[in-house]
C-alpha positions, -999 to 999 in steps of 0.1 A, spaced: -725 -759 -161 -740 -766 -195 -771 -756 -212 -786 -769 -246 -808 -751 -268 -840 -772 -273 -844 -756 -306 -812 -758 -325 -789 -781 -300 -764 -752 -293 -745 -758 -261 -738 -730 -237 -711 -737 -213 -713 -717 -182 -740 -701 -160 -766 -693 -182 -786 -675 -153 -759 -647 -152 -768 -641 -189 -792 -608 -193 -829 -616 -196 -825 -606 -234 -799 -632 -241 -806 -649 -274 -791 -684 -288 -764 -672 -313 -773 -699 -339 -811 -697 -340 -819 -664 -320 -843 -680 -294 -844 -664 -262 -829 -684 -231 -862 -698 -218 -858 -726 -245 -825 -736 -229 -823 -768 -208 -797 -773 -180 -778 -806 -188 -763 -826 -161 -728 -835 -168 
């Protein structure tokens, strides 16, 4: 699975739903609610 931060474009590889609710994007610091799942 891949998720992309809609704020800065950071690509998260893996299952973002397994991250804790307080996970933030390592580049821009936004919460995981701004990530969108990308169909590969």
